[in-house]
N, C-alpha and C positions, 0 to 999 in steps of 0.2 A: 590698731592691730590690723595686720594684713588679712585679706579675705579673698574668696573666690565668688564671683557673681555668675550664676547660671543665666546665659543669654539665649539658649536654645535647648529644646528638649522638654521632658515632662515636668522639670522643676524650674522652668524659666521664671526669672524674677527673684529666686531665692538667693540668699547670701550665706556662705559658710565661713566662719572665722577660722584662721589657721593658728592653732595653739598646739604646743608640744614640740617635739624634736623630729619625729618621723611620722608621716601620715601615709598609710597605704591606701590605694584607690583601686576598686575593682567591683566585680559582681558578687563576690563571696561575702557572706554576712560577717566573716571575721575581719574584714577590712574596716579601717577607721572611717573612710568615706565610701559608702556603698552606692553604686550607680546601677540601677536595674535596666540594663540595655544589653540585648543579645550580642551586640557587636563588641562589647567590653569583656575582656578576659576575667577569669576568676580573681586573679591578682594582676592588675593591668599595669600600674605605675606607682611611684611613690614620690612624696615631697619630703625633702630634708632641709633642715636649717643648717647651713654651712657658711662660714666666713661672713656672717652678717647678712645673708640673703637666702631666699628659698630657692632650692634647686629641684627641678622636675626630672625624673629618670624613668624611662620606659623599662619594664621588667620582662622583656622578650614577649610582649603581648602578641596575640594572633593578628590583630589588625593595625598595630602600631599606634603611636601617640604623635599628634601634630601640634606644633606651636606656630601660629601665624601661617598655617597652610603648608608647613614643611615637616616631614617626618624627622623625629629627633631621637637621639639615644640618651643624652643627659645635657640639660642646659640650665643656666641660672635664669630666673624669671625677672622680667622687667615690667614696669607699669603698663597696663592695658594689653599685655600679651594675651592672645586668644588661644586657649587650649581646646583641642578637639579630641574627644574620647568617644568613639562610635558616633552616634547621632547627637551626643550632648556637646555643647560648647560652653566654656567658662572663661571669664575674663579675670585676670589677676590684678588685684588692687593692693598696692603696698600699704604700709602702716599709715602714711601721711595722706593717702588718697581719701576722698570723701566716701563714706560707707553707704552701702545700700541697705534697705530694710532686710533684716535677718529673718530666716525661717528655720524651723526645726528640721533636722535631717537625721535619718537613722544612723546611729553610731558616728556622729560628727566628730571632728578632731578634738573638741572639748572633752570628750570622754576618755582621752588618754590617761593612763595611770599617772599620778602626780610625780612619781620618781623619774618618769621619762621626760618631764617638761624641763627644759633648760632655764636656768636663772639668767644667764647672759649668753650672748653669741659665742664668747670665748670658750665657755664650758661645753657648748654644743660641738665646737670644732675639735675639742680634745677627745671627745668620746667617740667610739666607733659607731658607724651607721647600723641601724637595726636591719636585720635580714627580713625578706618577705616571709609571710606566715606559711605560705604553701609554695611548693616547687613550681617554677614557671616553665612553659614549654620551651624546647630548644629554639635557636634563632631561625629566621626564615631562610628559605633557599632561593636560588636564582639570583636575578640582578638586585643590586642595592638601590635604595631610593636615589642616590646620587646619579646612578646610571640612567634613571628615568627623568632626570631634571629637564632634559631637552624636549621631552614629550608631554610634560605636565600641563602645558597651556592647552594643548589639544584635548587632553583628558578632562581638564576643568570645563571646557566648552561643551563636552559631550552630553551632559545632562540636558542642556538647552537644545542641542541638536537632536537628541533622541526625541524630545517633545515635538520638535519641528518635523521630524520624519513621521511621527504618528499623525501629526496634523495634515501633512501633505498626502499621505496614504489615505487618511480619513476623508479626503475629498472624493475618493472613489469607493473605498471600502468602509462600510458602517460597522462599528464594533470590532470584535476579534482582536482586541488590543494585546491579549496574552499570546495569541498565535503570532502576531507581528513581533512581539518582544522575543519570543523563542527563535524565530527566523533570524532576527538581528544577532542574537547570541551565537547562533551557528555560523553566521557570516564572519563575525569578528574573531571567532575561535578557529576559523579556517576549516570548518567541517562541512558536512552535507546533511540535508534534512529530508525526511519522508513525511509528507502531509497526507493524512488519511481522514476522510470525511465523506458524508453522503453527497450524491450528485447535486450540483447547483449551489454549492457553498462558497463560490467565488475563489476557489483555491488558485486556479490559473490566473485570474485577474489580479489577485493580491501579489503574486510573484512578478508579473509583468509590470505592475505599478511600482513595486519596490525597485526594480531595475532602473526605471526612469529616475526615481528619487535619488538613487546612488550613482547615477551616471555610468551604468555598466552596459556592456554589450549583452544583448539578450537574444536567445534563440529557443524555440520550442519544438520538441519532437513528439508527435502523436504516436505512441507505441501501439502497434497492431500485430496480429498473429503472423503476418507475412513480412514484417520488418526484418532486414538483414543487418548483421554487424557493420558492414561497409556503409550502410545508410546512416550510421551514427558517426563512425570514425573518419570516413572518406575512402577513396579508392584511387588506384593508379590507372590511368588511361593511356593507351598507345597512340602516339601522335607522330606525324612526319615533320621533321625539322625543315623549314622552307629554304634555309640557306645551304644546308648540307645534303638535303634530300634523304637523310637517314631517319630510321625509326627510333623513337625514344619514349620512355615512360615519363609522364608528368602526374604528380600527386594533386588530386583535387580534394581540398579540405572538406570534411563533413561538418554538420552543425555543432559538433562537440567543441569546435574551435571558437569559443566565446568566453565571456566572463561568467554569466549566469545562465545555466542550462536548465530548462524545465523539461523533465521527463514525464510527460503527461500519461497517466494510467499505465504505469510501468509494469503492472502485473498482467497486462494483456498480450505480452510478447513472450516467446519461448526463452528458456534459460540461456541458450547459446547467445542470443542477442542481448539479454540482460547482462551477461558476463562481459560484453564489450565495454561496459562502463567501469569494470573493476579496476583496471590499470589506471584509467584516467582519474578515478576518484581517489585512489591511494597514492599514486606516484605523480599525479599532475602531468602526465605525458601519454602519448599514443604511439604504438608501434604498428606500422603497416608495411608488410613485406620485410625487407631487411633494414628499414630505417625507423628511427625513433624521433618523434616530433614533440617538443616541449610546448605545453599549453600556456598561453599568456596569463600572467597573474593579474588580478585574483581570479580563481576559478572555483565555482560552486555548482553542485548539482542539487536541485530541489525536485524531488519526484512526488507525484500525486498518485493516490490509490483509492478506489471506492471499496468499502468493506463488504458491501452486500452482493457484489457481483461474483458469481461462481462459474457460470457457463463461459467457456472460452478464456479462462484466466489461468495463469501459471504462478503459483506462490513463489515469492522471492526466496532463493536459497539462503541458508543461515549465514554463509560467508558474506553475501552481499548485504543482508540485513545489518550485519555487524559493522559494515562500512559507514552506515548512516549514524551520525552523532546523535540526532534527535528523531524520535517518533512523535510527531506533532499531531494531536487530535484536533480536528476542526469541527466544533460542535455547532448545534443549531443556535441562532441568535436569540437574544431575549425578545419578549413580545414588543417592547417599545422600539428596539432596534429593527425588528422585522417590519413594523409599520413605517419606519423611516426609509428602509430599503425599498419597499413597494412604492412609497410616495416619490422618492428621488430617482428611481430607475425607470419610471414610466413616463418621464418627460425628458426633453432634450437637455443633455448635460452641458453646462457652460464652464465649470471649473476644471482645470487641468493641473495635475501635480507638478511641482517645481523641484529642481535639483537642490538637495541639501548638502550632500557630500560628493567629493570627486573620487575617482578610482584611486588616485594617489593617497588621499586621506584614508581610505579604507585599508590600503596596504600598510600605511603608517600605524593605524590602530591595531591591525593584526600583529605588527611587530611589537607594539606596546604590550599587548596581551601575552605574547611569548616571553617578555622580559619581566613581567610583574612578579615580585617575590610572593611566595605562599609559605606560611608558617607550617612547621611540622604538626602543629595542633590540628590545622585544617586537613592536611594530608592524612593524618592518622584517622580523622573522622571519615573522610571519603573512603579510605581503605577498609575501615571497619564496616561501613555501609555496604560496600560491594561484597565483601567476604560473607556478610550475613545473608546474602541471597543464595548461597550454595548449601544445599541440604546435607552434603557430606562433610561440611566443616564442623569441627568439634564444638564450636561456639554457636552453631546455627540454632535459631529459635524453633520452638516446637511447631508453629504454624508453617514455617518454611519447609521443615522435614515432611510435614503432612501434605502440602499442596504443590510443592515445586519439584520438578524432575531435573532440570538443569538451570543453574544460576548464571550470573554475569561473570565475564572474564576480566583480565587486567585492563583491557581497553576501556571498559566502562569507568574505571577509576581515573584513567587519563582524561576521558571526556568530561567527567564530573569536575575536575580541577580546571580544565580549559574553559568550560562553559561558565563556571563560577567566576573566573577572572574576566570573561567577556561581560557578564552581568555587572560586575563592579565598574568596568569602563563605561558601560552604557549609563550608569548612574553618576559618572563623573568622579570616580575615586579609584585609588590603586591598592587599597587594602581589601583583602578577601576574607570572608568570614564563613563559618559553618552555615549561616543562614543562606548564603549564596549557593552553597552545595545543595541545601535542601530544595531551593527553587529549581535546580537543574535535575534533581533526582528522578522525577516522574518521566520527563521526555527521554532521559538517558537510559533508564532501566526498563521502561515499559516493554520494549521489544527484545530484551535480553533475558527475561524470565520466562521459562517454558513451564507451564502448569501441567499437572498430571490429570488422570481421569477423575480422581476424587474432587479436585478443584472444579473441573468442568461440570461435574454432576451436581455440585452445590452452587454453581453460579459464581464462584470465586475467580475474579479476573486479576491479571497482573497489577492493574491500577489499585485494586483493593489491598493487595499484598504489600505494595510499595507504601501506601499510606500507613499501614500497620507497622511497617519497618521504621518509617520516620518517627512514629510515636514510641517505638520500643528501643531503638538504638540511640543511646545517649552520647552526647559529646564527651571527648576525653576529659577526665578530671585530673586533679593534682596527683592522685594515686598512680596514674599511668606514667608519670615521669620520675617516680622514685627509683633510686639506684638499686 
């Protein structure tokens, strides 16, 4: 009898016998083969006995079904085919292959009704296939897996390279792994990040170290109250042409002409100077006088800000805050990490970070992120999450109406999806799940929720509200796709 052997995941080593005519696979308890994995859809895929062989069909799942590392729609299974469903991996063994030790599984295929079990392959072929028990989400948008085939090798290598980036940055920065991961998500998604934390948290050092590891041009601007817009963008100077003896203007580029720009203590400069970054951050270009200059790709702005400084500071306008994809909070290190910091930074440093990625590879990864398909299931969840932050929305939760004055706009939904795709690429995969959206929710929404006086008086912060939102807003279910 043919069977599936779990080789990776919570049920590693278990074997499931394939009995019956049709076996649905998914997270829902109504499926014949239940897999409790958040990356697996409610009704993810099905196995059918057709023409004397088992055929695996994806049921428009959120994250897709892979056979031997390739996303499939419907394929016949062959001996030793490796099936990937979320984090679970199973190997198909046909009837004549040696069996592995069996283990009981909830609602295994043997529990199918007797009348659905075929007596011969011919009878199975003659009967129509059984439909899935619940409606599946609509198909994914954007590029097809075939369009990503040329980039898959780079994506497959990315998990190891992400670990290498952490290791190289770790030669200089102790801990702060989550902060580094969020910065990497911003870079691959083509956005900009705002790093906020107490003084002395190595925010500037982390950014400059990352620039070395990614082989990027790096410049730092120390924002001060007397900084002028031309100090950022550059200016035109009047010169005399030595050959013609005529006066002419020559543009001298400012520090914004780089790959990775660190805007250090951005809230210490007036709004007029802060606004000089707006066009560059949104359009990736700079206009000086009557000319527009395109910035070299890739271009990122990472700004730092100290939350306790009040004297001589200028809060960022809402329009500029919205330009930042992530609000990244840099917290105090753990006790063991702080001991390591003190021990390693008070002696001469011998280790230097090495390059892991080139600029060209970063650009290629950005292109991959833009092409990755995202299912309507994930988009519906991100949209539902963003709309739930708006107190005027009919479906707003009671605590949002009570504590929030202004919620997030559509740009938040765009950034949720982009950063979720970037998270998937960092982990070496091209399927995006609702779990990826949840990982991005806090840094994307933290600076887009404006609390009211009631929240401030009770000490309710945007972070607390977002955590409550993630607990309260459920992923779309089968009922959301009924006609």
